[in-house]
Steps between C-alpha positions, in 0.01 A plus 500: 500500500291486821534239770205311368654474155285769337688676221462776242509366143484688169217344291431577134131557434340640187456879469143624466491660159230629266655284233370183653137617473521463121799273446557177650852443681726245347856368514690306238750250659626332175813584303432634156791553253497830317245660709356792298236764521392715797325226709651474833559156671267621773269782591519417867610795721609410852410679811763405756392518859667433835269251669492364855543113463419314817669184586268187490735297707346411841142582393442250219200357693314829480445463121353248284525421129127507445448839657826700452640310197829370640636239726838342618524130477778255616664319223802263482621398150724192435698718266826659605597855400712381205215283365286805418737593221366193307183578304404134504519493869267802523242334278525142627582540868421839632177557307378149628600588855333840493188371332453240775561758770233735339244231457515401866510860629194623298327170463480572136369259223810557292799736452660617177855649535571691174792729576818468698753778508825552693563868564866582565570874536798631297724718741435800283118464492277705468710654225263474194782376263600229742146392517489446116842346466529258784368146444361448843144623572523816715266617777164652397509840657159627368199443714257284303258211492587221259156462343144646461189293543458494126872381456429214747196385306712508172785304689257232625320472166843418338564252774173330471521482122846352524387236764154430358331600825127535547436868495142460633633359832489789755844551632679769693836609356762680709802646332776539762864558528754314721817672614805330669875587540745232385721625781420675823440703688385722220545877545574591130218653314217325723162475360249770597128399491181691584224389727203426269260669738671837443497479115238711323389425151539859398874460568536235236562565131489230223824491313613281194822323544668364180768227577632176359329177566640310799573128521210318658266791466141423412547694161615459147866557410591846390445840641200550736280791583370453847308745710616569853446792748712782596430687839457854599611600843250542772591595861248242628703218356682289758826336393692211658812290444654191665824583658785250482289251290663153504494235213266288719234774491256551203336835458171456329318792351191509285458663163142447395224282627210397267246520784614843626576723206544829665799687648470366840583148376796587286858562623733779418870436528854602409851472631703763679803610703821335367777400735682179390419251227330175573305309243120444536267261348166646357233247395153549355223257546127441447288341769182335385217432761159364426244776579351493845186693392200284441332775278801501266502120482134500423536747222778291345275190518218677321731607232619149447139379479402757240810413300406123516148575388617696195729228398205256496 
């Protein structure tokens, strides 16, 4: 580690293969009894690289969520460490506190928190058998983006259908993740995130992820096939982490933005470099903003007027 906190981390990208020109990458994350046939659980092949990961600490003000896709936000929860073990507390207290914090910070119309995970690294992780047998959610060591623009549209359609929202109202949706340690300072498997301005669309590959439905997710019960994105290594990518992150610090990082559907506005991330085990809280949320573009609003108004005339 250098004096400024810059470290060398080993990140797992996807290998560039001819296979992916004809076959879509996929991963199956559900347990199936009596697995038969020759179909592997995944056709993902990793490309492990040693990457320079710069310390964001002390230079947070040089980056913005809107441009670079990440931000650090102060946050004080009323919950003690022991309270986070209670699922009801996560849903009824933490989610409410976090939602209020995000509404104020982003000046959003509304916030939908749909997934809260506690990641607690097993001492033997990343042993693959440990990862499958332990009950605790383990670190995600593969560089990825949680959704594609199409997946965001599907998720928001499901949410709007469930809530009976007006789909003609122009709104901006932002899918973002929130990361915080439950104890600190955090040095164990910190989150690595890439500056959005250094991500090229050609380095992203659509990938099908098959997994069980999560509580509070905007989806039907059962197994889900959701499209996310894996990432190829590119030397132009610039990676960061927040050294010694404390429980009072939220690390916000964007996944997909409905008004900026290209690689510059998506966030690649993973976790790296084990040292000692501290649990972290990983939360996923949607921000909803009314569109700021008059032309978009006008098109939506015209659509409503045409629909009204047809109904007469």
